[in-house]
N, C-alpha and C positions, 0 to 999 in steps of 0.2 A: 439314130433313131434310138428310142426305147424299144425293148423286146417286146412283144405282145405274148403274153401268159398270164394265166392266174395264179399259178406259182403252187399248184396242189399238185401231190403225187401220192402212188400207193405205197405204203410200206411191206414189202415182200415177207416180212418175219411175220407177222399178225395181222396181215391184209386191212389195216386200218390207215385211212388217208394221214399223210403225214406233210407238213409244210416242205417246200424245197429252198434252199440257200439258193435266193438270188441278190439277196444283199450283201456287200463286201464285208466280211468278218475280219475288220482290221483293226478294230480298236484295242487297245491294252486298258487296264483300270484306270490307268493316268489321263489317258485322251479322253475315256467318258466322261471322268470326273470335271475336265476342262469345257468338254459341251455342255454338262449338267449345270454347273455353277455358272455357265454364262447365261443359261436361261431362268436361272435364278434372280442374275444381276444384281447382285448386293448393292451396287452404288446407287442405283436408282432407287432401290428400297431406302437407302440412307438419305437422300436428299428429297425423295418424293413423298413415301409412305411414312416412315418414323417421324418428319417432323409433326405431321397431324397428333400421334402419341404424344410427341413431348409438349406440344402446347395445351393438351388437354390434361396431361398427368403430373407435366413440370418432371423433377427429378425422378420420381417414381415410374417414369418411363422405362426406366432401366429396369426396374421389377417387372413392369409389364411384360416386357420381352423376355426375362427370365422364366416368367411363368409359361409363357407361350412356346417358349422352348421345350420346356418338360411335356406338353401337349404334343408338340411336334415329336419328340421321340418315338409315342406311342404311335404315331400315326406311319412314321420310318418303319416300326417295326412290322406294320401290315403291309406295306408297301413292298418291304426286303422279303418276306417268305411268299406274298404273292407271285413276284417277281421271279423267283427260286423256281417256283412249282410251274409256271407258264411263263417260259423268258422268251417271249413273243413280241415281236413290234407291233403297236397299236394300244399297248397300255391298260387302261383301267377298264376299258370297252371290252377287251378279250377277255378278261376276268369275270367281269359281270355277266356276260351272254354264257361263260361255260358253269359260274356257280349259282347266280340268280335267276337264271332264265333270259330267253332269247330276247323276248319283251325287254326287260329291263336291261339288257346289253345293248340292245339298239337304240334304247333311250338315253343312256350314259353318252353313247357315241354322240348322238347328234348335241348333246350338251355340251360334252368336250370341243366338238368341232366348231359350234358356234362361239363359245366362248374364246378358243383358242385364235380364233380370225380376229374377232373383236379385240383380244387383247393386244395383238401384233399391232391394228392401227390404233389403238390407244397410246402404246408406249412409241411407237414410230411419229407420231404427232408432236410427243414431247420432244423431239431432237431438236427442234428450231428455237424451243424456250432456251435451251443450254448454249448451243452455238450462236445464239443472238446475243448472248453477253460479250463474246469475243468479236463477232462480225454480226454487225445489226442488221444487213441484208440477205443473213440466212436464215432469220426467222419466218415464221410462217407457216401454213398447211402445206403449202406444194413441199417445202423439204423433206416433210414426213412421208409423203407419198412418193417421192423420188428416193428414200431410203427403202422403202419397201420393194422398188422396184431392182437398185442395186443390190440390197442383200437376195432377194429371189435369185439373181442370177449368182450369187455367191454359194446359195444352199444346195445347187444343182450338181456341186460339183462333187469329187471323192470325199466321202466323210471322215478319212483321215485329213485330209487336206482342210476341211472345215473346223476339224480338232485343233488344229495348229493355228488357223487363223483366229478361231473364238478363243485359242491361249493366249495368244499374243495381246487381244484386246483386253482379255480379264487380266491380265498383268497391269495393264494400264489404268483400270479400274480399280485394281487393289491400290495402287499405288495413289490414285486420287483420295480414297478412303483414310491411307497411312496417313495425309496429310493431317487430316482433322485429329487424329489419334495422337499425332506426336505434337500438335499446337495445343492441345487438351492437356496431356499428361507433363508437358514441360511449364504450363503456366496453372498450376493448380490454386485455386481461389477457396475451395472448401472440402470437406472431407467425404469419405462414401456413405456417409449417412444419408448424405442428399440423394443418394439412389431409391430410397424409399420414404422421400418426402413429397408426397402428393398434393401438388397446389396446381392452380391456372390461375390465367390473368382474368378479370372482369372489368366492366367500366369503373367498378368501386376499387379496383385494385386486386392485389393476390387473394384467393379464396382456395379453402380446404377443397379436396376433392375425394369423393365417398368410396367404400370399397367397392359398392354396386358399378358406379360411374368408372372406375378402374377394370372390372371385370367385363365390361362392355367394349374395351378396347383390346380385349385379348383376340378375337377374330382377326381386329385390321393388324396386329403382328403375326398372326396365321399367314395374313396374305402375303406380310412383307418377304417371309421365310419360304413363301411357296415356289417350287421349282425343283427341290432336291428329288422328288420322286420321280422327275423326266428321264432318269438315267434308264427307266424301264422302256422307252420306247426306242432304245439302240441297244436292246439285249441281243436282236439277231445279227448286230454288227459288233459285238463284244466278245474277245475270246474267252473261252470257258464261264459263260454267261450265268450256267446254273450256280457255280460256285462262288462268283466272284461279284452278281450284280448286287445281291444284299448288302455286301460290304460296300459298294460303290455308293448305294442310297446312304447308309449310316455317316459316311465320310464326307459326302456333300452336305449332310445336314449340321454334321459338327463344325465344319467349316463355314457354312451360312452363317449358324448362330455368331461364331466368333468374328467373322469380318462386320456382323452388322452390330452386335451388342458393345463390343469394344469402342468403337468412336464414338457411338453415344454417350457410353459411360464416360470417356475423356471430355466431350463437350460439356455435359453436366459439370464436372469437377473444372472446368478451365475458363467456362464463360464468364467475362468480366462482370457480368450483372447478370442474375436470373431473371429479374424484372424486366432488363431489356431485353434478352433472348425470348423469355415468353409472350413479349407484346410483340415481336417481328413475325410479319407475315412468312416471312424465309428464314427460319433461326439458323441453320447450318449456312447459308450465306452471310448472315449476319457475325457467326463467329469466326467465319473466314476472315470476311474483310477487317475486324477488330483486331483479331491476333496475326494474321498475316499479310493483311494490306490488299488492297483490291486487285494487283497484280495475280496474286497469288488464288481469289476467288475467280478471276477469268480463266486462269489455267486450270483449276479442277473443276469450272463448269465444262471447260472442252472435254476433259476427261469423262464428264457424265455424259456427256452427247456422245462420246466413243461408246460407254456401257449402254447406252440405250440401243445404237446399233448393233452390237455384238449380242443382246438378247433379242434383236428382231431376227437375226440370222438362227440363232439357237431355237428361237419357238417356232420359225417357220419349218425347219428341219423337222421338229417334233410332229408339228400338226400336217406335216404331208406324209409322214409315217404312217400316222393314224388315219389317213385318207387311201393309202396304199393298201393298209391292212383290212379296211372293209372292202375294197375292189377285190383283193386276192380272197377274200371269203364269198365271192360272188353277191354282193349286196344290190348291185344296179345293173339295169340292162346289160346286156351282152357287151355291145359297143363301148359303154364307159367303162365297165368292168376291164376291159382290155387295156384301154388307154391308162387308166390310175393304178394297174397293176402292172404296167411297164416299167423295166429298169433299163437305163443306158446300158449298152455292152459293153463300156470300156468304164465309166466311172461307179456303175453298178447301183445306182440312185434311182428314185422314182421321180424323173423329170417331169413328167406330167402332172403328177399330184403335187408335186413343188409348186409348179406355175401356176396350176388352180387356185392353190392355197395363196400365193401371193397376190393373184388378181383380185379374189374374192377380199383380201384385206385391203388393198389399194382402193378397190370399189365403196367397201365401208368406209375407208378413212376421206374419201371424196364427199360422200351424199349423206353421211350421217353427222348430226352435231356432236362434239366431243362429250358434252354434258351426258347425252343418251347415252353412248359407247361406255362410259364411266358406271353408269347404272345399270345396264346391260351385263357387264361382268361382273357385278359384285357380289352375288349369292353364289353362281356356280360352283366355285372353290367348296363352300360349303356341302353342297349337293355330292361332288365328287367325292371328297372325304368320307362323308356320311356311308355311300356305296361300297366305297374301298374297306370300310371297317366290316359291313354286312357281309361283302364277300371272304373278307379273312374269317368269319365265324363259320364258313364252311369248306373252307381249303382243306382242314384236317379230315374230312371224310373222303379225301382222295390218297390214292398210294404215294407215300413218301417217295420223294424224288432225289434226296442224298444232297439236297441243296441247302438254303438256310431256313432255319426252323427258330421263330421268335421266341424268346424266353416270357415264362409265367402266362402262356395262354390259357383261356381266352381275356384274360385281364386286360391285355391293350386295346383289344376291339371293343369292349365294353366301355372304355374310358373315351374311346373316340366317338364312339354313338351319343355317349352322353355330352361330350365336349361340343359335338356339332349340334346337337339337339339347342343346348343354350346359345350357341352360335346362330342358329337358325332365327330362335325366337330374337336375338340382338336385331339381324337383320331387319326382320320383317316389322320390328317395333319402331326401329330408325327409317325406313325406306322400304315398304311392302312393294314398292315396284320391281325392286331388284329380283324378290324372289318368284315375282310374276314372271317376269322374264325366263329366269332358269326353268320354273315347274314348264312353262309353255315348249320350250325347245325340247324337254324330254317327252312330253306328250307327243309333240310332232314326231318326234324318232320311233315312238312307241305307235304311233298310228301307222307310220309306215312300213314297220313290220307285219302289222295286223292284215292291212290291206294289200301290199303287194307281196312280201316275204313269206308270211304263213300260208297263202292258198299255193305256194310253189315251194313242196318240201324237198324237190331237186336242188334247189337253191341254196345259198347262204350256208355254206358247210364249214365247221369248224375243227380242222384236223389238228392231231397233236403237234406238238412243236418240234422244230427240226431236232434231228439226231446231231449233237455234237460231235465231232470228229476228235 
């Protein structure tokens, strides 16, 4: 059974509440990187997200990803300093509550929880699409729901075991991506100038793409890179987190960019025909079939299915720690707090919180249409990055912790705020319903704080981070 505790204690030195060490501080930098890269699931980005950019921008999709990579560096710098200042499981919600005010903190908690649960559902439902290439009987919704159930069972295990499970799966998905890069660079048909050649296919044939249309694709590219910041959710399970968590984030970002942009660049150089590539509804599979044959396409499709399973494990781990953190802060009625903040006495993992996240994702995958799930998760990332940047403006008002300090502060958060403002405009212009869902989730979280937590000041304590030994 999980232990029944909310995990707060008094600090004898200065009589201020401080979190107790409940989770197992078992991860080194490398193991945190394995789990974090698994939540990025770069193979899924290469085969699901990046093709939409490729079809819209042609060879200039490489340029688009490069620009998004630069923007991601500034986002990563904000994450790194905030994580070093507050090495607390729970991620963005914990920073916002301390630096931007408790109502905003709980609003961001609600957004992150809703977005996380729905993203688990979306990616799990994609498993059948790729397994079905090799084994047609494994296609369909129920395969995705089964993946959620199985991965929830894995996620309750010790965090170190999960790091190695996800690490093995990560190796397989990187191998699948390496096939793309190998086939592209060994069958070069055109030069690097194609990487800035912006074209798309229309009914009348190839057509140029404007600079404004390219810029509108940058938020999509940012979504493809998303996940490198998930390292912060394992801060209380990482050794020397104050000193190392910033480096973990930046290493994960660099690895993500390389793993995603290199195979795309190879495909652009090595496609037999750019016209046929940009006319295909599945350009990566077209490329694999043309350059490697149907057997290679099938094997890589299985690798992508494994990547999706890996991502489901990693994101369940992440969101379960968000839910655990909220209960440890006494956000809910006492019986719920005790259950969700409980940890397994042997595995030191939040078992009940993990099962709840898996159950919510399975229900969402069962009853909600996939098109609605995709719409509901569209704008959440933009809002999260915006509030991370706003928190980064405030973090220098706190005493220095000896951890990571971003260079050129406050320029990085200024750039992120501007970039997210433009990204938010692009989202609203393309599909305003996405922003409505994100704002509604935040308003719901804020309303819960104002109606339940604010009238009870004895609740929702926000202690200091754990004192690392």
